[in-house]
C-alpha positions in Angstrom: 2.6 -5.0 -9.0 2.6 -5.2 -12.8 5.3 -3.2 -14.4 2.8 -1.7 -16.9 1.2 0.3 -14.0 4.3 2.5 -13.8 3.1 4.4 -16.8 0.0 5.6 -15.0 1.0 5.9 -11.4 1.2 9.5 -10.0 2.0 10.9 -6.6 -1.2 11.1 -4.5 0.5 13.6 -2.2 1.0 16.1 -5.0 -2.5 16.1 -6.3 -4.0 17.9 -8.2 -0.7 18.0 -10.0 -0.1 14.7 -11.9 3.6 13.9 -11.2 4.7 10.5 -12.5 6.7 8.4 -10.0 10.2 7.2 -10.7 10.9 3.5 -10.0 13.8 1.8 -8.3 13.2 -2.0 -8.7 15.1 -4.4 -6.5 13.2 -7.6 -7.3 11.2 -8.5 -10.4 9.8 -11.7 -11.8 8.7 -11.4 -15.4 6.5 -8.3 -15.6 5.7 -8.3 -11.9 7.7 -6.0 -9.5 8.1 -7.8 -6.3 10.1 -5.3 -4.3 11.3 -1.7 -4.9 10.3 1.8 -4.4 8.6 4.7 -6.2 9.9 8.2 -5.7 8.1 11.4 -6.5 10.5 13.9 -8.2 8.2 16.7 -7.0 7.9 16.2 -3.3 10.5 13.5 -2.7 8.1 11.1 -1.1 9.1 7.5 -1.3 6.4 4.8 -1.7 7.6 1.2 -1.1 6.7 -1.9 -3.1 6.8 -4.9 -0.9 5.7 -8.5 -1.9 4.2 -7.1 -5.1 2.1 -4.4 -3.4 2.7 -0.7 -3.8 1.7 1.3 -0.7 0.6 4.6 -2.2 -0.8 6.1 1.0 0.2 9.7 1.0 0.6 9.9 4.8 0.7 6.3 6.1 0.0 5.7 9.8 2.9 5.3 12.2 3.9 1.8 13.3 2.3 2.5 16.7 -1.0 3.5 15.1 -1.0 0.5 12.8 -0.5 -1.8 15.9 -3.5 -0.1 17.6 -5.7 -0.3 14.5 -4.8 -4.0 14.1 -5.6 -4.7 17.7 -9.0 -2.9 17.4 -9.9 -4.8 14.2 -9.0 -8.0 15.9 -11.0 -7.1 19.0 -14.1 -6.1 16.9 -13.9 -9.3 14.9 -13.8 -11.7 17.8 -17.6 -11.8 18.4 -18.1 -12.5 14.7 -15.8 -15.5 14.6 -17.0 -16.9 17.9 -20.7 -16.5 17.2 -22.9 -19.3 16.0 -26.2 -18.8 14.5 -28.8 -21.0 13.0 -30.6 -20.1 9.9 -34.1 -21.5 9.6 
């Protein structure tokens, strides 16, 4: 995540109020934040930055729900990857 984005990021949980997030950077390379966290001073919500990606989901799914969703997506994609079609 580019460090310049910090100027415009606001807490999605606090909308319609535009509360700017405070950063705590643990790993940075140049202008790219690799790992860290963004904390909302309004509601206290912490959004993590991992591998350069900030997860700004206001209410992220639980680990169990993520596992179920990933299994469903994998299950739905199987016919697509296994199918062969001929275009005439």
